[in-house]
N, C-alpha and C positions, 0 to 999 in steps of 0.2 A: 341419303346414306341408310335411313331407316327402312326405305322400300327395298334396298338391295341387301339387307343383312338377312341372313337365313334364321328361321326359328331355332330355339333350344331343342336338342334331342328329348324326345318324349321318354319319360320314366318307363322301364320296363318294357319298352317297344320290342315286339317279337319279329325277329328278322325271319323271313320266310323264303326259303330257295325257289318256290315256284313264282315268286314275285321278284327276284333279283333282277338287277338291270343287266347283268350278264346273259341270263336266259332270255329276256325280252329282246336283247339286241340280236338274238338269232333269228328273229322274225324278219328282220331285214330293215323295214322303214326306219328313216332317221327321226321320225316325229313320234312321240308317245303322249297320248292323251289320257290322263287319268280323271274321270268323270264319276262323281259321288256325292250325294247330299252330306250334310253336316253329321258328325258323329261317326263316320267310317274310318277315320284315320288317315285322310286322304293328304294333308299337309305333313304329318309325321312320315308317311310312306315317300313323299317328295324329298324330305330332308334325308331319308335313308339312302335314296338313289344319289343325291349329292355326294353323301359321305362314300359310296361305293365308288363314285367316279374318282374322288380325291384318292382313294388308296391306289387306284390305277395310274396315278401320275396325270390326270387330266386336269384341265382348270375347269372349276365348277362355279358358275354364276347364278345368283338368285335375284328375282325381282317381284314383287308382290303388286299386282295391278290394282288400279282403283277407278272409280267413275270419272275422275278428272284427267286421265290419261287420253287426251286428244292426240291426234297422230305424230306431232312433232314431240309432244311431251313423252310419249312412249319411247321413240328413238333415243331421246336423250337419256331416258332411264336405262335402256338396254346398253347404251355406251358407257354410262356410269358404273353400271354393275360389272360389265367387262373389264374396265380399266382398274377396277378395285382388286382384281385377282390376276391380271395379266404379267405384272412386274414390268420387266424390259422387254417383253415379247411383242409388244405392240400397244396401241392407243396412246401413242405419245401426246404432249401437250399441242403440239401443232394440229394433230388431227382431231382433238377434242375441241379446239377453238373453231375449226372448221366446221364440225358437225352442229356446234352451238349456234353457228351463225347462218347455218344453210336454211333458206326460206321454205325449200320444197321438201315434204315428208319423204316421198318416194325415192328422191336423190338421196336423202340422208339414210333411209334405211338400205339402200344399195351400197353406199358408201360404208356402212356398219358390217354388211356382210362381207363386203372386200376385204375389210380390215381382219376380220376373223379368219378368213380363209387364208391370208398371207401369213397367220401364226403357225409355226412348224410344232404343233400339239393339238391334241384332242381337246374339244371343249363342249362341255355340257351347260346347257342354259336352261335353268328351271324358271317357268313363269307361272305364278299361282293367281288365283281368284280371276281367270280369264274372262269368266262372264260378266264382270263388272265393267270390262272395257267398253266405251262407247261403241255404237254401231258403225260408225264410219272408221273407227280404229280398226276394228275387227275385219271389216270389208277391205279396207284399203292397204293396212300395214301387216297385219297377222296373216292375211291371205298371201301377200306377196313374200313375206319372210318364209311361210311354210313350202311356198312353191318354188324356192330358190335356195335351199339349205345347202351350204358347200359340204364337201366331203368330210371335213373335219369336225363338223359341228352335228351335235345331237340335241335337238329341243324336246323338253318335257313340259307339258301343259297341265295344269291343275286347274279344275273348275267344278262348279255344280252343274249338272246337265240340263239346263234351262232351255226351254224351246227357241228362244231368241238366239242363243248360242248355235244350236243346231242348224236354224233356218239362215244364219249367216253365210253358210258355204265354205267357211273358212277351212275346215278339214276336207274339204274335196279338192284342195289344190294341190295335194301330195299324199302318198300313201301313209295311213296313219294307224299305229298299234294303239288300240283302245283298251283300257284298263277300266272296269266298271265297279260298281258297288258290290255286285255278286262276288267279283274277284277278291274284294278287300274282306268279305265275310269271313271270320274264323271257320275252317273246318273243325270237326270234332277233336281230331288229334292236337289242333292248334289251340284250342280252348283248353284242353288238359295241360297242354305245355306251359301256358300261362297261369294257371292255377298252381301247377307243381312249382313254379318260379316263385310264386308268392307263398305257398305253404310248405315246401319242401315234403318230407316224409309224411306230414300230417294228412297230405290231400290223398283221396281215394278215387278211383276210377269212376265209382257211383256218382260221387258229388260232382265231378267234372262233367260227366255225360248230362246230368240233371241241370247243371248250369247251361251248358251248351243248348239245351232243349228249351230252357227258359228264355235265353237271349237269342237264341236263333243265330248265333254266331255274330250278331252284331257287336263291332269291336267296342263302341262307348258303353254298351250294356255290360260286357265282360270286365272292362275297366271299372265301371260303377260298382260291380260284384267284388271285385278285389279291393276296391278301396273300403267298402263295407267290412270286408273281412280284416283289413289292416286295423281299422276301427275298433271292431269288437273282439276279433280273435277267435269267434265262436264259429266253428265248422258247421255245428248242428243248425244253427240259425242262419246260416250262409243264404239260403234260398229265399227265406222270407224278409230278410234284409235286403237282398238284392232286388226282389220284387218291388218293394216299397221305395226304394232309391230310384230305380228305373221309371216306376210311375210318377214320381215327384218331378224327375227330370222332364218327362213328357208334358206334365201339367203346367210347371213353374216356367220352363225355358222355352216350351213351343206352343202348346195350346192357348195359354192364358195370354199371350203375346199376339196372338192372332186377331184380326178385326171381327168384330161381333157376329157379321154375316159367315165368316169363315168358321168360327166356333159352331155356329148354329149348323153348317153344313157337315162338320166332322161328327157332331152329336148324331146326326141322322145316318151317316155312314156307318157308325157302329152297329147298325142293324144288320149289316150284309158281311157274309164271309168272303164273297168274291164280288169285286167293284168294277165297273165299267162305266166310261164316260155316257154311254147310251142308256145305259141302266138308270144312272142318275138323272137323266132328262125325264125318262119315264116315270120314276118313283117320286120326284120332287118337283116336276113340272119346270116352269120358267124360273123358279126360284134357286135353281142350281146354277153356278157359272162354271162352265167347262175350263175356262182358263184358270180360276181360281183351284179347281181340282188338279190341274196338270202342274200348277206351281207348287202345290203342296207335295205332289210326286216328285218333282225335280229338285227341291230345295231343301226338303225336310226327311228324316227318318219315318215319319208318320205313316205314310203310303209307300208299299214296296210294290214295284213292278215286275210282271213276269217277264223272262227274256224274250225279246222280239215279239212282244203283243202289248195291246192296250189294257190288258188286265190287270188288275192290282188288287191288293188286300191290305188292311190297316195291321200295323204292327200289333200283336196280340195284348201287350202290356199296356200300349195306348188305348185300344179298345176297351180294356178292362178299366182304365181311368175314366172313359167317356160314357160308360153303360150307366152309371148312376144318374147322370144327367138325361141318357135315354129313357130311363124308366119314369122320369118327372114329366114327359110329354103326355099330352091328353091320350088316352087308349085307342080313341077313335082315329086319330092321326097316325098312331103307330100302325094300327091294322089297316088302314087305306094304304099306306107305303107298302106293307107287306103284300096285299092283295096285287096291287099293280107290279110290283117286283116278281111275284110268283108267275104271273102271266109271261113277263119278258123272259124269265130264266127258262120257263117250259118251251117257249117259241125257240129258244137257243140250245134246246137239247139239254139243258142242266136240270134235269128232272129231280136230283136229290135236293139241290138248292132251291128249286121250285116248291118242292115239298115242304122244305123247313119253312120257307116263308108263308106258304099256305097254313101251315100249323100255327106259326106266331099270329096270323090273322084269326085264328079260332076255328078254322075249317080243317078238322081232323080227317074227314073221309076224303077231301080232295087231296090231302098230303099223302094218305095212304095210297090213292090211285096213282099219283104222280110218282111215288116212290117203287111202286111194283114194276114200273117200266125199267128201272135199272137195279133191282135188287139181286138178279143173277150176276151183273158185272160186279157189284159190290162183293159178292161171295168169292168170285175168282180173284179179286184183288187183295183177299184176305181180311176185309173190314167186317169181321163177324160181329164185333161189338156193336156196330152201327146198324148192321141188320137185326140184331136182337132188340135194339133200343126202338126201331120202328115196329117190329113185331109186338112187342109188348104193348103199343098203343092199341091193339085189337083186343076186345073183350072176347072172352072164351066162345061165346055164341056166335062171334063174328069170324072166327078163325075158318070156319068151313066155306064161307064166302070169298075167301082170298086163296085160291089154290097156288097163285104164283109165288106165295109166301112160304109155302109148305116146305120144299127142297132147300132153299137158301137157309131158312130158320132151322131146319133139321141138321144142316151142315154146320151151322154155328153152334148149335147145342152139342153136336156129336164131339167137336174138338174143344170141349171144356169140361168144368166140372159137373155140370147138369146134363151129361150124355143121356142119362135116363130119360129126360123129357123130350128127347128126339123121336122116342118109339110112337107116341099117339101120332105125330105127323106122318110118320113112315106108314102107319096103319091105314090113315087117310089116303095116302098115295096108292097103296095096295088095293084099295078098295075102289079104285076108279075102273069103269068099264072098258074093255078093249085095251089094256094096258100094253104099251109097246115094249120091245126088246131094250129100247134105250133106256126107258123109265124103269123096269126091273133092273137093269145093271146099275143105274145110278142108286137105286134104293139098296141094293146089296153093297155097293161102296161105301155108303154112308153108315151100313151096319158093321162094314168090316172096320171102318174108322173108329166107331163105338167100341168095337172089340179090343183095337189097339189101345185106346185111351183108359180102358177098363182093364187091361192087363188079362184078357181072356183068349190066349192063343189057340185054344180048341175051337171057339166060335169063329175066329179069323180063318182057320183051317177050313171049316165047314163051308163058309162062304165062298172061299176062294176055288174050292174044289167044283163049285157050280159053274165057274168061269175059267176054264184052262187057259182061254184066250179072250181078249177084249172083243166084242162085237163089232161089226163094221158100223153099226148105228150109234157107237158110243161118241160123246162130243170129244174134241181134241183136248179140252182142259181136263178131261177125266182120266186120260191115259197116263199121265205121270202119277196121279193118285193110285192107279192100278199097279203100276210099277213098284211104288213105294211100298204098298200093302204086301206085295208078293216078296219084296226084298226083306221087310221085317218078319214075314211069315219063315223066309229061309234062315234069319238069324235065329229065331226061336227053336228051329230044328237043328241048331249047330253047323250051319253051312255059310259061313261068312264069305267064302269065294263066290258062291251062288248068288248072294245078296248084292254082291259089287256087280255082278253081270246084270241083275234087274236094274240096278240104279244107272248102270251104263246106257241101258235103253233109252233114259230120259234125254241123253245127250243127242240122239237122233232125231228127236221130235222138233218141229218148227216152233220155235218160243214165240213167235209172234201170234199163234194161235193156243199154244198149250201152256204158256208160262203162268205160274200163279206162285207169288212169293213164299207163301207157307209150304206149299208142296215141295218147290226146289230146295227151300230150307231144310225141310225133313231129310231129303236126299243128301244134301252136303253134310247134315249132322250124322247121318247114318254112315256115310264113306269115313 
């Protein structure tokens, strides 16, 4: 009875249309698998789907699995849970007596499926904690059930995405709609909706956005923040209180309950932004257990996996909680880890991560040499602050020795309050012998950007007059900047119609080569 009793509705649960049972049913498969670590609201979402089914007149059954559910015990649980909600539609005493005395699990599960199919009503069966089922039960009973779902039955499975569950092959027996942790994460508007529900008119969009960035949409993190707000009522102190509560949750509920070797692994993982099993083997040697790393990824919110990849990263609040212990490790050990990691990152084309680790290892020159390989791409992606952070590691006498930094740093300075500091870098670029047309065009584009940021329309007009058309040698990512500059010059002249024509030119460009978030953002802003 306890296993077939659904949980209470979560207080303040946010119903999301994109995750509604009705919308998921449009995908076709009769099986939905909700796979997420703890803290993502998995069971609450399962309960919401059960309530949705009830509102449509379906029978909604619930069973929480556990490690004792050998094949026959699971079938008995399925039968009891279905009988509890079926009334007079099926599962009579005679059937229950037969299934209780049936010695063969496959015969019993076949009988259960036939009994469900004979009922003239839609049935939703929610089976939670599927990962706890014994291997034989998953292989023999769950696989058979999913492969023989009758037309009036929809099966919803809830589980932590463990490797054993994936390897069991249960999900390969029938088409399955998978809902993962990334689907359960709140989007920005959903975080705002939760906060508005808790605060009413006292909520501000700024507070909601900052909370979303703090929690990264992690449902339990948002819930902890709302609980802190209810406790204190202090909107101004919301973020600091939420940060403290989330870190306390990670330490008290997750980290401190791990075995000592696992805690040791987590402390060392806090050294890295991007985590990969192969990286850990290189950085830590034989000390790391890949199985332990994957268990943390599958069963906890400590490690977040990228979609369709082996890459992971640690939740920022968990990482903050572990950095104090990381700092207590011997400096020689931390530097050795970073040196090995830097080589591994560089071998895999992750030059900025390699540079960061080289810097942690104390080799600033190696770090600068590595970041030079990707500094142009950082500029295209609008990461001006990161470009300047690395540029400022250079002493004034070293700037001339690193010409690959000149244009990216000049772009970053041009688009900020320190635009005047871009001029010495532009002078260095102009002083180069045999300056190409493409280089001269880029220099004038940077100066045009400075003119725009410094509200100097006459200077902007003079620079654009030298380039009535973009040269053929110009890089594709410079063309939208050129169009934006011409458009703002047209606005200064009181020609908004002409400005819109220039912005329309951007739509004709190949976004795979020309896209830059800041440039396209300026165009949208201008329109």
